[in-house]
C-alpha positions in Angstrom: -26.1 -25.5 -91.9 -28.6 -23.3 -90.1 -27.6 -20.0 -88.5 -29.9 -18.2 -86.1 -28.9 -14.9 -84.4 -30.9 -12.9 -81.9 -30.2 -9.6 -80.3 -31.2 -10.1 -76.7 -32.2 -6.4 -76.1 -34.7 -4.2 -77.7 -33.6 -2.2 -80.8 -33.9 1.0 -78.7 -31.6 -0.4 -76.0 -29.1 -1.6 -78.6 -29.0 1.8 -80.2 -27.8 3.3 -76.9 -24.9 1.0 -76.1 -21.5 0.4 -77.9 -21.8 -2.4 -80.5 -19.4 -4.8 -78.6 -21.6 -4.6 -75.6 -24.9 -5.4 -77.4 -26.2 -8.8 -76.0 -26.4 -11.3 -78.8 -27.0 -15.1 -78.9 -26.3 -17.1 -82.0 -26.8 -20.7 -82.8 -25.0 -22.6 -85.7 -26.7 -25.9 -86.3 -24.7 -28.4 -88.4 -26.5 -31.7 -89.1 -24.5 -32.8 -92.1 -23.9 -36.6 -92.4 -23.1 -38.1 -89.0 -22.2 -34.6 -87.6 -25.0 -33.4 -85.3 -23.5 -30.3 -83.7 -24.9 -27.1 -82.2 -22.6 -24.1 -81.5 -24.1 -21.4 -79.3 -22.2 -18.1 -79.2 -22.9 -15.5 -76.6 -21.6 -11.9 -76.9 -21.8 -8.6 -75.1 -23.4 -7.9 -71.8 -26.2 -10.3 -70.8 -28.1 -9.0 -67.7 -31.5 -7.6 -66.8 -34.1 -8.0 -69.5 -31.7 -9.6 -71.9 -31.7 -12.7 -69.6 -35.4 -13.3 -70.4 -34.6 -13.3 -74.1 -31.6 -15.6 -73.5 -33.9 -18.0 -71.6 -36.3 -18.1 -74.6 -33.4 -18.5 -77.1 -31.9 -21.4 -75.1 -35.2 -23.1 -74.8 -35.7 -23.0 -78.5 -32.1 -24.1 -79.2 -32.3 -27.0 -76.8 -35.0 -28.6 -78.9 -32.4 -29.6 -81.5 -31.3 -33.2 -81.2 -27.6 -32.8 -81.5 -24.9 -35.0 -80.1 -22.2 -32.3 -79.7 -22.9 -29.0 -78.0 -20.5 -26.1 -77.9 -20.9 -22.8 -76.0 -18.6 -20.1 -77.3 -18.0 -17.3 -74.8 -15.0 -15.4 -76.1 -16.8 -12.1 -76.7 -19.1 -12.4 -73.6 -18.3 -9.3 -71.5 -20.8 -9.8 -68.6 -23.2 -12.5 -67.6 -25.5 -11.9 -64.6 -26.3 -14.4 -61.9 -29.7 -15.1 -63.6 -27.8 -15.6 -66.9 -25.6 -18.2 -65.2 -28.7 -19.9 -63.9 -30.1 -20.1 -67.5 -26.9 -21.7 -68.8 -26.9 -24.2 -65.9 -30.5 -25.2 -66.7 -29.7 -25.4 -70.4 -26.7 -27.7 -69.7 -28.8 -29.9 -67.4 -31.4 -30.4 -70.2 -28.6 -31.5 -72.6 -26.9 -33.7 -70.0 -30.2 -35.5 -69.4 -30.0 -36.6 -73.0 -26.5 -38.0 -72.4 -24.4 -35.2 -73.9 -22.3 -32.4 -72.4 -22.1 -28.7 -73.1 -18.5 -27.9 -73.9 -17.4 -24.3 -73.1 -14.9 -22.5 -75.2 -13.3 -19.1 -74.6 -14.6 -18.4 -71.1 -13.0 -15.4 -69.3 -11.2 -16.3 -66.1 -13.5 -14.1 -64.0 -16.6 -16.0 -65.2 -14.7 -19.3 -64.6 -14.0 -18.1 -61.0 -17.7 -17.2 -60.5 -18.9 -20.6 -61.8 -16.3 -22.3 -59.6 -17.4 -20.4 -56.5 -21.1 -21.2 -57.3 -20.0 -24.9 -57.6 -21.6 -25.2 -61.0 -18.5 -26.0 -63.1 -19.4 -29.7 -63.0 -22.4 -28.9 -65.2 -20.1 -28.1 -68.2 -17.1 -29.4 -70.0 -14.4 -26.7 -70.1 -12.4 -26.9 -73.3 -9.9 -24.2 -72.6 
């Protein structure tokens, strides 16, 4: 298993905000046997400059050739509109390969926003 974690804000910015709000993206890649799974976890507040880092992170992660994709969002406090656009673009890349991005732990306010933007169809909602 391969684990990659990236703080999406500069060290200076991260030092000024509470730890639970630091924007973080993590990928756990599990290619053991027939299992080809990538779990992406998003945490904290992802907005402003951290969205550019998220875009680069998702671009790199999307290069893995997994058959199961999970997006874990339990500890995601805020996701900006640009951040949502990045997730939709990421999901479309995975869907073009014939797979879906399954979302776990999405807060109801983010669910309502995705519903209002009519982009829920881009994902599989697990809970």
